[in-house]
Structure formats: C-alpha cells, structure tokens
mmCIF entry with sequence, helices, sheets and N, C-alpha, C, O atoms, coordinates in Angstrom:
data_MODEL
# 
_entry.id   MODEL 
# 
_entity.id                         1 
_entity.type                       polymer 
_entity.pdbx_number_of_molecules   1 
# 
_entity_poly.entity_id                      1 
_entity_poly.type                           'polypeptide(L)' 
_entity_poly.nstd_linkage                   no 
_entity_poly.nstd_monomer                   no 
_entity_poly.pdbx_seq_one_letter_code       
;(UNK)(UNK)(UNK)(UNK)(UNK)(UNK)(UNK)(UNK)(UNK)(UNK)(UNK)(UNK)(UNK)(UNK)(UNK)(UNK)
(UNK)(UNK)(UNK)(UNK)(UNK)(UNK)(UNK)(UNK)(UNK)(UNK)(UNK)(UNK)(UNK)(UNK)(UNK)(UNK)
(UNK)(UNK)(UNK)(UNK)(UNK)(UNK)(UNK)(UNK)(UNK)(UNK)(UNK)(UNK)(UNK)(UNK)(UNK)(UNK)
(UNK)(UNK)(UNK)(UNK)(UNK)
;
_entity_poly.pdbx_seq_one_letter_code_can   XXXXXXXXXXXXXXXXXXXXXXXXXXXXXXXXXXXXXXXXXXXXXXXXXXXXX 
_entity_poly.pdbx_strand_id                 A 
# 
loop_
_entity_poly_seq.entity_id 
_entity_poly_seq.num 
_entity_poly_seq.mon_id 
_entity_poly_seq.hetero 
1 1  UNK n 
1 2  UNK n 
1 3  UNK n 
1 4  UNK n 
1 5  UNK n 
1 6  UNK n 
1 7  UNK n 
1 8  UNK n 
1 9  UNK n 
1 10 UNK n 
1 11 UNK n 
1 12 UNK n 
1 13 UNK n 
1 14 UNK n 
1 15 UNK n 
1 16 UNK n 
1 17 UNK n 
1 18 UNK n 
1 19 UNK n 
1 20 UNK n 
1 21 UNK n 
1 22 UNK n 
1 23 UNK n 
1 24 UNK n 
1 25 UNK n 
1 26 UNK n 
1 27 UNK n 
1 28 UNK n 
1 29 UNK n 
1 30 UNK n 
1 31 UNK n 
1 32 UNK n 
1 33 UNK n 
1 34 UNK n 
1 35 UNK n 
1 36 UNK n 
1 37 UNK n 
1 38 UNK n 
1 39 UNK n 
1 40 UNK n 
1 41 UNK n 
1 42 UNK n 
1 43 UNK n 
1 44 UNK n 
1 45 UNK n 
1 46 UNK n 
1 47 UNK n 
1 48 UNK n 
1 49 UNK n 
1 50 UNK n 
1 51 UNK n 
1 52 UNK n 
1 53 UNK n 
# 
_struct_asym.id          A 
_struct_asym.entity_id   1 
# 
loop_
_struct_conf.conf_type_id 
_struct_conf.id 
_struct_conf.pdbx_PDB_helix_id 
_struct_conf.beg_label_comp_id 
_struct_conf.beg_label_asym_id 
_struct_conf.beg_label_seq_id 
_struct_conf.pdbx_beg_PDB_ins_code 
_struct_conf.end_label_comp_id 
_struct_conf.end_label_asym_id 
_struct_conf.end_label_seq_id 
_struct_conf.pdbx_end_PDB_ins_code 
_struct_conf.beg_auth_comp_id 
_struct_conf.beg_auth_asym_id 
_struct_conf.beg_auth_seq_id 
_struct_conf.end_auth_comp_id 
_struct_conf.end_auth_asym_id 
_struct_conf.end_auth_seq_id 
_struct_conf.pdbx_PDB_helix_class 
_struct_conf.details 
_struct_conf.pdbx_PDB_helix_length 
HELX_P HELX_P1 AA1 UNK A 7  ? UNK A 9  ? UNK A 7  UNK A 9  5 ? 3  
HELX_P HELX_P2 AA2 UNK A 10 ? UNK A 28 ? UNK A 10 UNK A 28 1 ? 19 
HELX_P HELX_P3 AA3 UNK A 39 ? UNK A 42 ? UNK A 39 UNK A 42 1 ? 4  
HELX_P HELX_P4 AA4 UNK A 45 ? UNK A 49 ? UNK A 45 UNK A 49 1 ? 5  
# 
_struct_conf_type.id          HELX_P 
_struct_conf_type.criteria    ? 
_struct_conf_type.reference   ? 
# 
loop_
_atom_site.group_PDB 
_atom_site.id 
_atom_site.type_symbol 
_atom_site.label_atom_id 
_atom_site.label_alt_id 
_atom_site.label_comp_id 
_atom_site.label_asym_id 
_atom_site.label_entity_id 
_atom_site.label_seq_id 
_atom_site.pdbx_PDB_ins_code 
_atom_site.Cartn_x 
_atom_site.Cartn_y 
_atom_site.Cartn_z 
_atom_site.occupancy 
_atom_site.B_iso_or_equiv 
_atom_site.pdbx_formal_charge 
_atom_site.auth_seq_id 
_atom_site.auth_comp_id 
_atom_site.auth_asym_id 
_atom_site.auth_atom_id 
_atom_site.pdbx_PDB_model_num 
ATOM 1   N N  . UNK A 1 1  ? 107.979 -8.855  167.299 1.00 0.00 ? 1  UNK A N  1 
ATOM 2   C CA . UNK A 1 1  ? 109.451 -8.676  167.295 1.00 0.00 ? 1  UNK A CA 1 
ATOM 3   C C  . UNK A 1 1  ? 109.858 -7.956  166.164 1.00 0.00 ? 1  UNK A C  1 
ATOM 4   O O  . UNK A 1 1  ? 109.404 -8.297  165.072 1.00 0.00 ? 1  UNK A O  1 
ATOM 5   N N  . UNK A 1 2  ? 110.695 -6.948  166.250 1.00 0.00 ? 2  UNK A N  1 
ATOM 6   C CA . UNK A 1 2  ? 111.270 -6.186  165.155 1.00 0.00 ? 2  UNK A CA 1 
ATOM 7   C C  . UNK A 1 2  ? 112.630 -6.714  164.947 1.00 0.00 ? 2  UNK A C  1 
ATOM 8   O O  . UNK A 1 2  ? 113.347 -6.926  165.925 1.00 0.00 ? 2  UNK A O  1 
ATOM 9   N N  . UNK A 1 3  ? 113.055 -6.950  163.703 1.00 0.00 ? 3  UNK A N  1 
ATOM 10  C CA . UNK A 1 3  ? 114.383 -7.406  163.404 1.00 0.00 ? 3  UNK A CA 1 
ATOM 11  C C  . UNK A 1 3  ? 114.726 -7.017  162.010 1.00 0.00 ? 3  UNK A C  1 
ATOM 12  O O  . UNK A 1 3  ? 113.817 -6.823  161.203 1.00 0.00 ? 3  UNK A O  1 
ATOM 13  N N  . UNK A 1 4  ? 115.980 -6.891  161.670 1.00 0.00 ? 4  UNK A N  1 
ATOM 14  C CA . UNK A 1 4  ? 116.343 -6.575  160.271 1.00 0.00 ? 4  UNK A CA 1 
ATOM 15  C C  . UNK A 1 4  ? 115.855 -7.738  159.382 1.00 0.00 ? 4  UNK A C  1 
ATOM 16  O O  . UNK A 1 4  ? 115.834 -8.904  159.775 1.00 0.00 ? 4  UNK A O  1 
ATOM 17  N N  . UNK A 1 5  ? 115.467 -7.339  158.162 1.00 0.00 ? 5  UNK A N  1 
ATOM 18  C CA . UNK A 1 5  ? 114.996 -8.343  157.201 1.00 0.00 ? 5  UNK A CA 1 
ATOM 19  C C  . UNK A 1 5  ? 116.170 -8.904  156.492 1.00 0.00 ? 5  UNK A C  1 
ATOM 20  O O  . UNK A 1 5  ? 117.215 -8.266  156.366 1.00 0.00 ? 5  UNK A O  1 
ATOM 21  N N  . UNK A 1 6  ? 116.000 -10.059 156.046 1.00 0.00 ? 6  UNK A N  1 
ATOM 22  C CA . UNK A 1 6  ? 117.058 -10.827 155.143 1.00 0.00 ? 6  UNK A CA 1 
ATOM 23  C C  . UNK A 1 6  ? 116.713 -10.505 153.794 1.00 0.00 ? 6  UNK A C  1 
ATOM 24  O O  . UNK A 1 6  ? 115.561 -10.231 153.459 1.00 0.00 ? 6  UNK A O  1 
ATOM 25  N N  . UNK A 1 7  ? 117.775 -10.534 152.944 1.00 0.00 ? 7  UNK A N  1 
ATOM 26  C CA . UNK A 1 7  ? 117.584 -10.265 151.488 1.00 0.00 ? 7  UNK A CA 1 
ATOM 27  C C  . UNK A 1 7  ? 116.556 -11.154 150.869 1.00 0.00 ? 7  UNK A C  1 
ATOM 28  O O  . UNK A 1 7  ? 115.786 -10.691 150.027 1.00 0.00 ? 7  UNK A O  1 
ATOM 29  N N  . UNK A 1 8  ? 116.501 -12.418 151.244 1.00 0.00 ? 8  UNK A N  1 
ATOM 30  C CA . UNK A 1 8  ? 115.564 -13.319 150.650 1.00 0.00 ? 8  UNK A CA 1 
ATOM 31  C C  . UNK A 1 8  ? 114.103 -13.008 151.067 1.00 0.00 ? 8  UNK A C  1 
ATOM 32  O O  . UNK A 1 8  ? 113.182 -13.628 150.534 1.00 0.00 ? 8  UNK A O  1 
ATOM 33  N N  . UNK A 1 9  ? 113.888 -12.138 151.932 1.00 0.00 ? 9  UNK A N  1 
ATOM 34  C CA . UNK A 1 9  ? 112.548 -11.710 152.500 1.00 0.00 ? 9  UNK A CA 1 
ATOM 35  C C  . UNK A 1 9  ? 112.053 -10.470 151.826 1.00 0.00 ? 9  UNK A C  1 
ATOM 36  O O  . UNK A 1 9  ? 110.905 -10.091 152.059 1.00 0.00 ? 9  UNK A O  1 
ATOM 37  N N  . UNK A 1 10 ? 112.807 -9.827  151.033 1.00 0.00 ? 10 UNK A N  1 
ATOM 38  C CA . UNK A 1 10 ? 112.409 -8.512  150.498 1.00 0.00 ? 10 UNK A CA 1 
ATOM 39  C C  . UNK A 1 10 ? 111.145 -8.607  149.669 1.00 0.00 ? 10 UNK A C  1 
ATOM 40  O O  . UNK A 1 10 ? 110.278 -7.750  149.833 1.00 0.00 ? 10 UNK A O  1 
ATOM 41  N N  . UNK A 1 11 ? 110.977 -9.563  148.809 1.00 0.00 ? 11 UNK A N  1 
ATOM 42  C CA . UNK A 1 11 ? 109.869 -9.615  147.957 1.00 0.00 ? 11 UNK A CA 1 
ATOM 43  C C  . UNK A 1 11 ? 108.605 -9.714  148.905 1.00 0.00 ? 11 UNK A C  1 
ATOM 44  O O  . UNK A 1 11 ? 107.627 -9.006  148.667 1.00 0.00 ? 11 UNK A O  1 
ATOM 45  N N  . UNK A 1 12 ? 108.615 -10.521 149.898 1.00 0.00 ? 12 UNK A N  1 
ATOM 46  C CA . UNK A 1 12 ? 107.516 -10.714 150.824 1.00 0.00 ? 12 UNK A CA 1 
ATOM 47  C C  . UNK A 1 12 ? 107.271 -9.371  151.630 1.00 0.00 ? 12 UNK A C  1 
ATOM 48  O O  . UNK A 1 12 ? 106.121 -8.987  151.843 1.00 0.00 ? 12 UNK A O  1 
ATOM 49  N N  . UNK A 1 13 ? 108.241 -8.754  152.019 1.00 0.00 ? 13 UNK A N  1 
ATOM 50  C CA . UNK A 1 13 ? 108.063 -7.406  152.725 1.00 0.00 ? 13 UNK A CA 1 
ATOM 51  C C  . UNK A 1 13 ? 107.422 -6.415  151.810 1.00 0.00 ? 13 UNK A C  1 
ATOM 52  O O  . UNK A 1 13 ? 106.513 -5.703  152.235 1.00 0.00 ? 13 UNK A O  1 
ATOM 53  N N  . UNK A 1 14 ? 107.824 -6.333  150.637 1.00 0.00 ? 14 UNK A N  1 
ATOM 54  C CA . UNK A 1 14 ? 107.157 -5.387  149.603 1.00 0.00 ? 14 UNK A CA 1 
ATOM 55  C C  . UNK A 1 14 ? 105.756 -5.635  149.557 1.00 0.00 ? 14 UNK A C  1 
ATOM 56  O O  . UNK A 1 14 ? 104.961 -4.696  149.578 1.00 0.00 ? 14 UNK A O  1 
ATOM 57  N N  . UNK A 1 15 ? 105.357 -6.918  149.492 1.00 0.00 ? 15 UNK A N  1 
ATOM 58  C CA . UNK A 1 15 ? 103.925 -7.350  149.324 1.00 0.00 ? 15 UNK A CA 1 
ATOM 59  C C  . UNK A 1 15 ? 103.183 -6.914  150.536 1.00 0.00 ? 15 UNK A C  1 
ATOM 60  O O  . UNK A 1 15 ? 102.113 -6.313  150.434 1.00 0.00 ? 15 UNK A O  1 
ATOM 61  N N  . UNK A 1 16 ? 103.771 -7.227  151.781 1.00 0.00 ? 16 UNK A N  1 
ATOM 62  C CA . UNK A 1 16 ? 103.081 -6.882  153.042 1.00 0.00 ? 16 UNK A CA 1 
ATOM 63  C C  . UNK A 1 16 ? 102.874 -5.355  153.054 1.00 0.00 ? 16 UNK A C  1 
ATOM 64  O O  . UNK A 1 16 ? 101.759 -4.890  153.291 1.00 0.00 ? 16 UNK A O  1 
ATOM 65  N N  . UNK A 1 17 ? 103.921 -4.584  152.805 1.00 0.00 ? 17 UNK A N  1 
ATOM 66  C CA . UNK A 1 17 ? 103.800 -3.091  152.906 1.00 0.00 ? 17 UNK A CA 1 
ATOM 67  C C  . UNK A 1 17 ? 102.764 -2.555  151.919 1.00 0.00 ? 17 UNK A C  1 
ATOM 68  O O  . UNK A 1 17 ? 101.885 -1.780  152.297 1.00 0.00 ? 17 UNK A O  1 
ATOM 69  N N  . UNK A 1 18 ? 102.864 -2.955  150.692 1.00 0.00 ? 18 UNK A N  1 
ATOM 70  C CA . UNK A 1 18 ? 101.982 -2.471  149.743 1.00 0.00 ? 18 UNK A CA 1 
ATOM 71  C C  . UNK A 1 18 ? 100.461 -2.871  150.076 1.00 0.00 ? 18 UNK A C  1 
ATOM 72  O O  . UNK A 1 18 ? 99.560  -2.034  150.025 1.00 0.00 ? 18 UNK A O  1 
ATOM 73  N N  . UNK A 1 19 ? 100.265 -4.101  150.391 1.00 0.00 ? 19 UNK A N  1 
ATOM 74  C CA . UNK A 1 19 ? 98.856  -4.547  150.747 1.00 0.00 ? 19 UNK A CA 1 
ATOM 75  C C  . UNK A 1 19 ? 98.348  -3.742  151.942 1.00 0.00 ? 19 UNK A C  1 
ATOM 76  O O  . UNK A 1 19 ? 97.197  -3.305  151.971 1.00 0.00 ? 19 UNK A O  1 
ATOM 77  N N  . UNK A 1 20 ? 99.210  -3.562  152.903 1.00 0.00 ? 20 UNK A N  1 
ATOM 78  C CA . UNK A 1 20 ? 98.786  -2.820  154.163 1.00 0.00 ? 20 UNK A CA 1 
ATOM 79  C C  . UNK A 1 20 ? 98.380  -1.368  153.853 1.00 0.00 ? 20 UNK A C  1 
ATOM 80  O O  . UNK A 1 20 ? 97.353  -0.873  154.316 1.00 0.00 ? 20 UNK A O  1 
ATOM 81  N N  . UNK A 1 21 ? 99.200  -0.734  153.081 1.00 0.00 ? 21 UNK A N  1 
ATOM 82  C CA . UNK A 1 21 ? 98.856  0.692   152.745 1.00 0.00 ? 21 UNK A CA 1 
ATOM 83  C C  . UNK A 1 21 ? 97.803  0.792   151.680 1.00 0.00 ? 21 UNK A C  1 
ATOM 84  O O  . UNK A 1 21 ? 97.219  1.862   151.507 1.00 0.00 ? 21 UNK A O  1 
ATOM 85  N N  . UNK A 1 22 ? 97.534  -0.253  150.967 1.00 0.00 ? 22 UNK A N  1 
ATOM 86  C CA . UNK A 1 22 ? 96.488  -0.192  149.911 1.00 0.00 ? 22 UNK A CA 1 
ATOM 87  C C  . UNK A 1 22 ? 95.128  -0.007  150.534 1.00 0.00 ? 22 UNK A C  1 
ATOM 88  O O  . UNK A 1 22 ? 94.274  0.627   149.913 1.00 0.00 ? 22 UNK A O  1 
ATOM 89  N N  . UNK A 1 23 ? 94.878  -0.503  151.685 1.00 0.00 ? 23 UNK A N  1 
ATOM 90  C CA . UNK A 1 23 ? 93.672  -0.257  152.343 1.00 0.00 ? 23 UNK A CA 1 
ATOM 91  C C  . UNK A 1 23 ? 93.310  1.239   152.590 1.00 0.00 ? 23 UNK A C  1 
ATOM 92  O O  . UNK A 1 23 ? 92.191  1.718   152.407 1.00 0.00 ? 23 UNK A O  1 
ATOM 93  N N  . UNK A 1 24 ? 94.401  1.906   153.027 1.00 0.00 ? 24 UNK A N  1 
ATOM 94  C CA . UNK A 1 24 ? 94.275  3.308   153.304 1.00 0.00 ? 24 UNK A CA 1 
ATOM 95  C C  . UNK A 1 24 ? 94.046  4.034   151.923 1.00 0.00 ? 24 UNK A C  1 
ATOM 96  O O  . UNK A 1 24 ? 93.158  4.878   151.802 1.00 0.00 ? 24 UNK A O  1 
ATOM 97  N N  . UNK A 1 25 ? 94.844  3.691   150.931 1.00 0.00 ? 25 UNK A N  1 
ATOM 98  C CA . UNK A 1 25 ? 94.576  4.295   149.656 1.00 0.00 ? 25 UNK A CA 1 
ATOM 99  C C  . UNK A 1 25 ? 93.186  4.128   149.170 1.00 0.00 ? 25 UNK A C  1 
ATOM 100 O O  . UNK A 1 25 ? 92.561  5.078   148.699 1.00 0.00 ? 25 UNK A O  1 
ATOM 101 N N  . UNK A 1 26 ? 92.682  2.910   149.279 1.00 0.00 ? 26 UNK A N  1 
ATOM 102 C CA . UNK A 1 26 ? 91.257  2.769   148.790 1.00 0.00 ? 26 UNK A CA 1 
ATOM 103 C C  . UNK A 1 26 ? 90.315  3.528   149.611 1.00 0.00 ? 26 UNK A C  1 
ATOM 104 O O  . UNK A 1 26 ? 89.329  4.028   149.069 1.00 0.00 ? 26 UNK A O  1 
ATOM 105 N N  . UNK A 1 27 ? 90.520  3.663   150.854 1.00 0.00 ? 27 UNK A N  1 
ATOM 106 C CA . UNK A 1 27 ? 89.603  4.420   151.768 1.00 0.00 ? 27 UNK A CA 1 
ATOM 107 C C  . UNK A 1 27 ? 89.499  5.907   151.402 1.00 0.00 ? 27 UNK A C  1 
ATOM 108 O O  . UNK A 1 27 ? 88.441  6.536   151.429 1.00 0.00 ? 27 UNK A O  1 
ATOM 109 N N  . UNK A 1 28 ? 90.676  6.406   151.062 1.00 0.00 ? 28 UNK A N  1 
ATOM 110 C CA . UNK A 1 28 ? 90.816  7.899   150.771 1.00 0.00 ? 28 UNK A CA 1 
ATOM 111 C C  . UNK A 1 28 ? 90.880  8.272   149.328 1.00 0.00 ? 28 UNK A C  1 
ATOM 112 O O  . UNK A 1 28 ? 91.102  9.435   148.989 1.00 0.00 ? 28 UNK A O  1 
ATOM 113 N N  . UNK A 1 29 ? 90.688  7.299   148.467 1.00 0.00 ? 29 UNK A N  1 
ATOM 114 C CA . UNK A 1 29 ? 90.710  7.501   147.027 1.00 0.00 ? 29 UNK A CA 1 
ATOM 115 C C  . UNK A 1 29 ? 92.098  7.793   146.405 1.00 0.00 ? 29 UNK A C  1 
ATOM 116 O O  . UNK A 1 29 ? 92.160  8.445   145.362 1.00 0.00 ? 29 UNK A O  1 
ATOM 117 N N  . UNK A 1 30 ? 93.161  7.349   146.988 1.00 0.00 ? 30 UNK A N  1 
ATOM 118 C CA . UNK A 1 30 ? 94.472  7.562   146.456 1.00 0.00 ? 30 UNK A CA 1 
ATOM 119 C C  . UNK A 1 30 ? 94.662  6.515   145.324 1.00 0.00 ? 30 UNK A C  1 
ATOM 120 O O  . UNK A 1 30 ? 94.207  5.376   145.433 1.00 0.00 ? 30 UNK A O  1 
ATOM 121 N N  . UNK A 1 31 ? 95.339  6.931   144.252 1.00 0.00 ? 31 UNK A N  1 
ATOM 122 C CA . UNK A 1 31 ? 95.626  6.048   143.150 1.00 0.00 ? 31 UNK A CA 1 
ATOM 123 C C  . UNK A 1 31 ? 97.043  6.317   142.711 1.00 0.00 ? 31 UNK A C  1 
ATOM 124 O O  . UNK A 1 31 ? 97.658  7.307   143.106 1.00 0.00 ? 31 UNK A O  1 
ATOM 125 N N  . UNK A 1 32 ? 97.533  5.453   141.918 1.00 0.00 ? 32 UNK A N  1 
ATOM 126 C CA . UNK A 1 32 ? 98.869  5.625   141.387 1.00 0.00 ? 32 UNK A CA 1 
ATOM 127 C C  . UNK A 1 32 ? 99.089  6.894   140.525 1.00 0.00 ? 32 UNK A C  1 
ATOM 128 O O  . UNK A 1 32 ? 100.181 7.446   140.388 1.00 0.00 ? 32 UNK A O  1 
ATOM 129 N N  . UNK A 1 33 ? 97.877  7.309   139.936 1.00 0.00 ? 33 UNK A N  1 
ATOM 130 C CA . UNK A 1 33 ? 97.889  8.468   139.158 1.00 0.00 ? 33 UNK A CA 1 
ATOM 131 C C  . UNK A 1 33 ? 97.913  9.754   139.999 1.00 0.00 ? 33 UNK A C  1 
ATOM 132 O O  . UNK A 1 33 ? 98.663  10.684  139.704 1.00 0.00 ? 33 UNK A O  1 
ATOM 133 N N  . UNK A 1 34 ? 97.101  9.791   141.024 1.00 0.00 ? 34 UNK A N  1 
ATOM 134 C CA . UNK A 1 34 ? 96.989  10.988  141.857 1.00 0.00 ? 34 UNK A CA 1 
ATOM 135 C C  . UNK A 1 34 ? 97.866  10.999  143.093 1.00 0.00 ? 34 UNK A C  1 
ATOM 136 O O  . UNK A 1 34 ? 97.964  12.030  143.759 1.00 0.00 ? 34 UNK A O  1 
ATOM 137 N N  . UNK A 1 35 ? 98.521  9.864   143.429 1.00 0.00 ? 35 UNK A N  1 
ATOM 138 C CA . UNK A 1 35 ? 99.461  9.884   144.556 1.00 0.00 ? 35 UNK A CA 1 
ATOM 139 C C  . UNK A 1 35 ? 100.545 8.914   144.333 1.00 0.00 ? 35 UNK A C  1 
ATOM 140 O O  . UNK A 1 35 ? 100.640 7.971   145.118 1.00 0.00 ? 35 UNK A O  1 
ATOM 141 N N  . UNK A 1 36 ? 101.426 9.041   143.294 1.00 0.00 ? 36 UNK A N  1 
ATOM 142 C CA . UNK A 1 36 ? 102.332 7.988   142.987 1.00 0.00 ? 36 UNK A CA 1 
ATOM 143 C C  . UNK A 1 36 ? 103.418 7.743   144.020 1.00 0.00 ? 36 UNK A C  1 
ATOM 144 O O  . UNK A 1 36 ? 104.076 6.703   144.015 1.00 0.00 ? 36 UNK A O  1 
ATOM 145 N N  . UNK A 1 37 ? 103.602 8.734   144.924 1.00 0.00 ? 37 UNK A N  1 
ATOM 146 C CA . UNK A 1 37 ? 104.636 8.545   145.992 1.00 0.00 ? 37 UNK A CA 1 
ATOM 147 C C  . UNK A 1 37 ? 103.968 7.948   147.261 1.00 0.00 ? 37 UNK A C  1 
ATOM 148 O O  . UNK A 1 37 ? 104.648 7.755   148.269 1.00 0.00 ? 37 UNK A O  1 
ATOM 149 N N  . UNK A 1 38 ? 102.669 7.658   147.224 1.00 0.00 ? 38 UNK A N  1 
ATOM 150 C CA . UNK A 1 38 ? 102.145 7.065   148.445 1.00 0.00 ? 38 UNK A CA 1 
ATOM 151 C C  . UNK A 1 38 ? 102.713 5.683   148.633 1.00 0.00 ? 38 UNK A C  1 
ATOM 152 O O  . UNK A 1 38 ? 102.941 4.974   147.653 1.00 0.00 ? 38 UNK A O  1 
ATOM 153 N N  . UNK A 1 39 ? 102.943 5.290   149.835 1.00 0.00 ? 39 UNK A N  1 
ATOM 154 C CA . UNK A 1 39 ? 103.592 4.126   150.145 1.00 0.00 ? 39 UNK A CA 1 
ATOM 155 C C  . UNK A 1 39 ? 103.071 2.832   149.396 1.00 0.00 ? 39 UNK A C  1 
ATOM 156 O O  . UNK A 1 39 ? 103.878 1.999   148.983 1.00 0.00 ? 39 UNK A O  1 
ATOM 157 N N  . UNK A 1 40 ? 101.833 2.696   149.243 1.00 0.00 ? 40 UNK A N  1 
ATOM 158 C CA . UNK A 1 40 ? 101.221 1.469   148.547 1.00 0.00 ? 40 UNK A CA 1 
ATOM 159 C C  . UNK A 1 40 ? 101.692 1.448   147.088 1.00 0.00 ? 40 UNK A C  1 
ATOM 160 O O  . UNK A 1 40 ? 101.759 0.382   146.476 1.00 0.00 ? 40 UNK A O  1 
ATOM 161 N N  . UNK A 1 41 ? 102.005 2.571   146.551 1.00 0.00 ? 41 UNK A N  1 
ATOM 162 C CA . UNK A 1 41 ? 102.480 2.588   145.057 1.00 0.00 ? 41 UNK A CA 1 
ATOM 163 C C  . UNK A 1 41 ? 103.875 2.806   144.939 1.00 0.00 ? 41 UNK A C  1 
ATOM 164 O O  . UNK A 1 41 ? 104.409 2.485   143.877 1.00 0.00 ? 41 UNK A O  1 
ATOM 165 N N  . UNK A 1 42 ? 104.623 3.346   145.942 1.00 0.00 ? 42 UNK A N  1 
ATOM 166 C CA . UNK A 1 42 ? 106.059 3.697   145.803 1.00 0.00 ? 42 UNK A CA 1 
ATOM 167 C C  . UNK A 1 42 ? 106.907 2.637   146.341 1.00 0.00 ? 42 UNK A C  1 
ATOM 168 O O  . UNK A 1 42 ? 108.101 2.724   146.056 1.00 0.00 ? 42 UNK A O  1 
ATOM 169 N N  . UNK A 1 43 ? 106.519 1.623   147.083 1.00 0.00 ? 43 UNK A N  1 
ATOM 170 C CA . UNK A 1 43 ? 107.353 0.694   147.678 1.00 0.00 ? 43 UNK A CA 1 
ATOM 171 C C  . UNK A 1 43 ? 107.720 -0.394  146.636 1.00 0.00 ? 43 UNK A C  1 
ATOM 172 O O  . UNK A 1 43 ? 106.849 -1.101  146.130 1.00 0.00 ? 43 UNK A O  1 
ATOM 173 N N  . UNK A 1 44 ? 109.039 -0.507  146.331 1.00 0.00 ? 44 UNK A N  1 
ATOM 174 C CA . UNK A 1 44 ? 109.414 -1.580  145.395 1.00 0.00 ? 44 UNK A CA 1 
ATOM 175 C C  . UNK A 1 44 ? 110.561 -2.324  146.038 1.00 0.00 ? 44 UNK A C  1 
ATOM 176 O O  . UNK A 1 44 ? 111.152 -1.881  147.023 1.00 0.00 ? 44 UNK A O  1 
ATOM 177 N N  . UNK A 1 45 ? 110.870 -3.511  145.428 1.00 0.00 ? 45 UNK A N  1 
ATOM 178 C CA . UNK A 1 45 ? 112.045 -4.265  145.969 1.00 0.00 ? 45 UNK A CA 1 
ATOM 179 C C  . UNK A 1 45 ? 113.313 -3.451  145.820 1.00 0.00 ? 45 UNK A C  1 
ATOM 180 O O  . UNK A 1 45 ? 114.179 -3.527  146.691 1.00 0.00 ? 45 UNK A O  1 
ATOM 181 N N  . UNK A 1 46 ? 113.467 -2.663  144.738 1.00 0.00 ? 46 UNK A N  1 
ATOM 182 C CA . UNK A 1 46 ? 114.658 -1.834  144.595 1.00 0.00 ? 46 UNK A CA 1 
ATOM 183 C C  . UNK A 1 46 ? 114.828 -0.881  145.751 1.00 0.00 ? 46 UNK A C  1 
ATOM 184 O O  . UNK A 1 46 ? 115.933 -0.708  146.267 1.00 0.00 ? 46 UNK A O  1 
ATOM 185 N N  . UNK A 1 47 ? 113.758 -0.272  146.154 1.00 0.00 ? 47 UNK A N  1 
ATOM 186 C CA . UNK A 1 47 ? 113.790 0.723   147.276 1.00 0.00 ? 47 UNK A CA 1 
ATOM 187 C C  . UNK A 1 47 ? 114.187 0.062   148.534 1.00 0.00 ? 47 UNK A C  1 
ATOM 188 O O  . UNK A 1 47 ? 114.896 0.637   149.360 1.00 0.00 ? 47 UNK A O  1 
ATOM 189 N N  . UNK A 1 48 ? 113.736 -1.154  148.693 1.00 0.00 ? 48 UNK A N  1 
ATOM 190 C CA . UNK A 1 48 ? 114.046 -1.847  149.998 1.00 0.00 ? 48 UNK A CA 1 
ATOM 191 C C  . UNK A 1 48 ? 115.453 -2.378  149.903 1.00 0.00 ? 48 UNK A C  1 
ATOM 192 O O  . UNK A 1 48 ? 116.096 -2.515  150.944 1.00 0.00 ? 48 UNK A O  1 
ATOM 193 N N  . UNK A 1 49 ? 115.975 -2.684  148.751 1.00 0.00 ? 49 UNK A N  1 
ATOM 194 C CA . UNK A 1 49 ? 117.336 -3.126  148.504 1.00 0.00 ? 49 UNK A CA 1 
ATOM 195 C C  . UNK A 1 49 ? 118.266 -1.945  148.701 1.00 0.00 ? 49 UNK A C  1 
ATOM 196 O O  . UNK A 1 49 ? 119.467 -2.144  148.888 1.00 0.00 ? 49 UNK A O  1 
ATOM 197 N N  . UNK A 1 50 ? 117.763 -0.741  148.668 1.00 0.00 ? 50 UNK A N  1 
ATOM 198 C CA . UNK A 1 50 ? 118.527 0.521   148.734 1.00 0.00 ? 50 UNK A CA 1 
ATOM 199 C C  . UNK A 1 50 ? 119.062 0.895   147.340 1.00 0.00 ? 50 UNK A C  1 
ATOM 200 O O  . UNK A 1 50 ? 120.011 1.675   147.259 1.00 0.00 ? 50 UNK A O  1 
ATOM 201 N N  . UNK A 1 51 ? 118.528 0.400   146.302 1.00 0.00 ? 51 UNK A N  1 
ATOM 202 C CA . UNK A 1 51 ? 118.945 0.778   144.952 1.00 0.00 ? 51 UNK A CA 1 
ATOM 203 C C  . UNK A 1 51 ? 118.058 1.926   144.371 1.00 0.00 ? 51 UNK A C  1 
ATOM 204 O O  . UNK A 1 51 ? 116.854 1.989   144.621 1.00 0.00 ? 51 UNK A O  1 
ATOM 205 N N  . UNK A 1 52 ? 118.669 2.771   143.634 1.00 0.00 ? 52 UNK A N  1 
ATOM 206 C CA . UNK A 1 52 ? 117.870 3.887   142.970 1.00 0.00 ? 52 UNK A CA 1 
ATOM 207 C C  . UNK A 1 52 ? 117.064 3.235   141.892 1.00 0.00 ? 52 UNK A C  1 
ATOM 208 O O  . UNK A 1 52 ? 117.493 2.276   141.250 1.00 0.00 ? 52 UNK A O  1 
ATOM 209 N N  . UNK A 1 53 ? 115.775 3.827   141.690 1.00 0.00 ? 53 UNK A N  1 
ATOM 210 C CA . UNK A 1 53 ? 115.000 3.410   140.652 1.00 0.00 ? 53 UNK A CA 1 
ATOM 211 C C  . UNK A 1 53 ? 114.972 4.375   139.421 1.00 0.00 ? 53 UNK A C  1 
ATOM 212 O O  . UNK A 1 53 ? 114.301 4.091   138.429 1.00 0.00 ? 53 UNK A O  1 
# 
C-alpha cells in the first residue's frame, strides 16, 4: 500500500531509501565522491522534509 508518510516516519524512510539504493551503488562502484547526487548518498531527512540543504 502506498500512502503519505508521517513526519515521525521520516528518519526511517531515509534509512530505507539509502539502504535500498546502496546495493546498486555498491554493484556499480558509485561512491559519495564520484556520485554525490546518487540517491543512496543524496537522500537526507531535510530533503524529505522539503527543506533546503
């Protein structure tokens, strides 16, 4: 089921998103240095809150 997240769930969502995309990053050799905007490295609680970083 897809539903809007609650503010109290943002930290958990960041963790799930980062962990999920990290497997792809590892498979293709993406790092924070060579692909800083890749989802595994660019997802933060501030971005999910809609705040600028």
